C-alpha positions as CSV (number, residue, x, y, z in Angstrom):
1,M,0.0,0.0,0.0
2,K,1.1,3.5,-0.7
3,H,0.6,5.4,2.5
4,K,0.7,9.2,2.8
5,I,0.2,9.8,-1.0
6,A,-1.9,13.0,-1.5
7,G,-3.9,13.7,-4.5
8,K,-4.9,11.6,-7.5
9,I,-2.1,10.2,-9.8
10,L,-4.3,10.2,-13.0
11,G,-1.9,7.7,-14.7
12,R,0.8,10.3,-15.3
13,K,4.2,11.2,-14.0
14,S,4.4,14.3,-11.8
15,G,5.3,16.9,-14.5
16,P,2.5,16.0,-17.0
17,R,0.0,15.7,-14.0
18,T,0.8,19.2,-12.8
19,A,0.5,20.5,-16.4
20,L,-2.9,18.8,-16.8
21,R,-4.2,20.3,-13.6
22,K,-3.1,23.8,-14.5
23,I,-4.6,23.5,-17.9
24,L,-8.0,22.2,-16.6
25,V,-8.2,24.9,-13.9
26,K,-7.3,27.6,-16.5
27,Q,-10.0,26.3,-18.8
28,L,-12.6,26.1,-16.0
29,F,-12.0,29.8,-15.2
30,E,-12.0,30.7,-18.9
31,F,-15.1,28.9,-20.1
32,E,-16.8,28.5,-16.6
33,R,-17.8,24.9,-17.6
34,I,-15.7,22.0,-18.8
35,T,-16.5,18.4,-19.6
36,T,-14.0,15.8,-18.4
37,T,-13.7,12.5,-16.6
38,R,-14.8,12.2,-13.0
39,A,-11.3,11.5,-11.7
40,K,-9.8,14.6,-13.4
41,A,-12.7,16.8,-12.2
42,Q,-12.3,15.6,-8.6
43,A,-8.6,16.2,-8.8
44,I,-8.9,19.9,-9.8
45,R,-12.1,20.8,-7.9
46,G,-10.4,21.6,-4.6
47,Q,-7.7,23.6,-6.2
48,A,-10.2,25.7,-8.2
49,E,-12.2,26.4,-5.1
50,R,-9.1,27.5,-3.2
51,L,-8.1,29.9,-5.9
52,I,-11.5,31.5,-5.9
53,T,-11.3,31.9,-2.2
54,L,-7.9,33.5,-2.5
55,A,-9.2,35.9,-5.2
56,K,-12.1,36.8,-2.9
57,K,-9.8,37.6,0.0
58,G,-7.6,39.6,-2.4
59,N,-10.5,41.7,-3.6
60,A,-11.8,42.2,0.0
61,N,-8.4,43.3,1.3
62,E,-8.1,47.1,1.8
63,A,-4.3,47.4,1.4
64,A,-2.9,47.5,-2.1
65,A,-0.1,45.1,-1.1
66,G,-2.6,42.4,-0.1
67,K,-4.3,42.7,-3.5
68,V,-1.1,42.4,-5.4
69,H,0.1,39.5,-3.2
70,A,-3.2,37.5,-3.8
71,R,-2.8,38.1,-7.6
72,R,0.7,36.9,-7.6
73,L,-0.2,33.8,-5.6
74,V,-3.0,33.0,-8.1
75,A,-0.8,33.8,-11.1
76,A,1.9,31.4,-9.9
77,R,-0.6,28.6,-10.0
78,I,-2.5,29.4,-13.2
79,Q,0.2,31.1,-15.3
80,D,-2.3,32.8,-17.7
81,A,-2.8,36.5,-17.3
82,K,-6.2,36.5,-19.0
83,S,-7.6,33.8,-16.7
84,V,-6.2,35.6,-13.6
85,K,-7.8,38.9,-14.7
86,K,-11.2,37.2,-15.3
87,L,-10.9,35.4,-11.9
88,F,-10.4,38.6,-10.0
89,D,-12.6,40.9,-12.0
90,E,-15.6,38.7,-12.8
91,I,-15.7,35.4,-10.9
92,A,-14.6,36.4,-7.4
93,P,-17.0,39.3,-7.0
94,R,-19.8,37.0,-8.0
95,Y,-19.1,34.9,-5.0
96,A,-18.5,37.7,-2.5
97,E,-21.4,36.6,-0.2
98,R,-20.9,32.9,-0.7
99,K,-18.9,30.9,1.9
100,G,-17.9,28.0,-0.3
101,G,-19.1,25.5,-2.8
102,Y,-18.3,27.4,-5.9
103,T,-18.3,24.4,-8.3
104,R,-20.8,21.7,-9.2
105,L,-20.3,18.2,-10.7
106,V,-23.0,17.1,-13.1
107,R,-22.8,13.4,-14.2
108,L,-23.2,12.9,-18.0
109,G,-22.9,9.1,-18.3
110,R,-20.2,7.0,-19.7
111,R,-17.9,7.7,-22.6
112,N,-18.4,5.2,-25.5
113,G,-14.7,4.4,-26.2
114,D,-13.4,3.3,-22.8
115,S,-16.6,3.6,-20.6
116,A,-15.0,6.3,-18.4
117,E,-17.5,8.2,-16.3
118,M,-17.9,11.7,-17.8
119,V,-18.9,14.8,-15.7
120,M,-19.4,18.5,-16.4
121,L,-17.6,20.7,-13.9
122,E,-19.1,24.1,-13.7
123,L,-19.1,27.2,-11.6
124,V,-22.3,27.7,-9.6
125,E,-24.3,30.8,-10.5
């Protein structure tokens, strides 16, 4: 047994797995809805919710240094300026009064080719 292993492996080495997570989170913020397998959606859901919470705290912070710090922390994890801007300007203010649960998983059935369970991961309105 592999004890103390955090996160889902997703059948990849660590580099491709990190790249996959960054791309999926970026696409979730860009399109606000993505269709993927259940395992991938569960792997990025927590990370996306943490980034939204960080953006909310950055927007609520009065000091300019706190806002810049939050943007830099998010930009280090997403590495796409357009998605970071959308997250801070459009997505985070939408959830200002919400305490959590920013994403929703909707089951779509199984994929024909390999029978993988497909879900739609979307941002809650």
